[in-house]
C-alpha positions, 0 to 999 in steps of 0.5 A: 429472738431479741425485742429488736429482731421483732419488729423485722420481718423477711419478704421475697420479692423477685430474686432478692430477700428484703429485711424491713420493718413491719410497718412497711407492707405491699413491697413491690419491686419498681426498679433494679440495676448493678447498684441495687434493688429499689421496691415501693411500700406502703408504710402503714404507720405515717400511711404514705408510699415509700420506696426501699432500696436494697444494696445487691451483694455489698459484701461480695469483694472489697470494690462492692464494700468501698462502694458501700461505705463510700455512699453512707459516709457521703450521706454525711455530707449532704442534705439538701431538698433536691437530693434523695438520701438513699443507702443500704437500707434506708427508705425515701418518700415515693416520687411520682416519676422518673425523669425517662419519663417526664422528659418526653413530656410536653415540657413549656419553658417554665417548667423546663427551666424550674427542673434544670434549676433544681437539678443544678441546685443539687449538683452546686450542693454536692460540688461544695461538698467535694463531691462529684455524682458522675452517674447523672442520667434521667433515670436517678433523677425523679419527678413529683407531680408539682415538678419537684425534682430529686436526685438518686443515687450515691453508688459511683459518686466520688470526692474531687481530688485533682491528684488521682487518676479516676476510674473511666467509663462511670457515667452511663454512656449516652450522658458521658463527658468527653473527657471520661470517654478520653480517660482524661482526669475529670473535675466537677463540669464533668456533671455539667456536661450530663446536665446538657445532655439531659437538657438536650433530650427534653428539648428533643425528646431523645438522646442526642448523642447516642453510641454503641460503645465508648468508641463510637460515643466518642465518634457520635459527639465530634459529628454534631460538635465537631472536632476539637482544638489542636490545645484539647488534643494536646492534653490527651495521653499519646495513644488517644490522641493518636487514634482521635487525630486520625480519625476525620475531622468534623465541621461541627453542626451549629446549635441552631441547627442541632436545637432548632427554634420548632425543636423549644416550646413556645416562648415564655411571656417571662422575658428570660425564659426564651428559646434563644436563652435556652438554646445559649444555655445548651452550647455553654454546657455542651462544650466538649473542652472542659476547660471552656465548659460552664460551671454549675455556678454560672450555670445558676446564674445563666438567665435562663436558670436564674429567674428562679435563684434562691440563695437558700437552695442554690447556696446550701451548705453541706454538713460537712466536706468529704473525705478526699482521701476515701478513694485511696483507701484500701481495707479488707471486707472485714475492715470495710464492715466494721468502719460502715458499722462504726458509721452507723453508730455515729449517726445514731449517736449523733441523731440522739444528740441532736447534731443531724438535721432532718430532711426536707421530707421529714422521714430520713431521720425518722428511719435511721434506727431501722437502718442502724437496727438491720446494719448491726443484724447483718454485719455482725 
């Protein structure tokens, strides 16, 4: 056994084996999904709780291997306080709760506005790197007791491009934008629809568009927001357009009826944090036609959000712009493994040379060597 291998141990957590540094003890499963498994653990060196994420079968097939590579390389494009850098077996600070739990609490306007501001800052940073998240939902947003927030998971994130028919049905159904449901090309403000759904859930305390499948999801949207314009319909594929236009025509419900005053918290003393401003922001994000939907920049400048505006947070530049050709690249599983290995070695070299910044958690760069050792062991 090499000296590096002696620093690790394996532990069974449920049906999965985690191989981690010996400093991480008391591993306990706290979440799982199609993309991976997350455990809580105690960092016995720093004396703090952390989370450890392991991707599920990253080399099962070419699609999984490409997804693992994408998640790793996209981390190089992001360095922001509202993002958790988690890929493969990277470790990150354990937050107090997911937004799923917080969303049902009695939030006042200050907390609701501040949470939304942080989500928008994180998304703005991602978009500035040329990346669309595509999977925003309360369960992949975590919150600390001081109301600071981080967004999780790059597994479905994809570089933004205009000449590539992007994969439909990638966002969790309830937060899925109309253009995704209908198989249209989509752009950055697909994430704004998801933010609007999250905000609506904060206000009402329940999911606002709860379809049983993607067809029923579309029905739920138009029953509430109304049948979209003919101009929107004409941009659909013919078969989809025929189906949609044969549906009953709905006038839609006003936002005052959908989100009545009593559903909101009491007005804040701050003149911008009022129910009217919150409802106005919702009405600009929950727009079926993406050509008319607010952008992330416009959302950050909306009065209900702009009260928190700090250029260092809202306009933080990405370390680098994403490779827009990544989505069109195809390789064998072995080639994806080699590319991942090269990325990890590059990360370690950049870290040695002081070219990579430490993130706000203070632990990200500390664990890069752990990541590289794990991957070298697993890939070779």
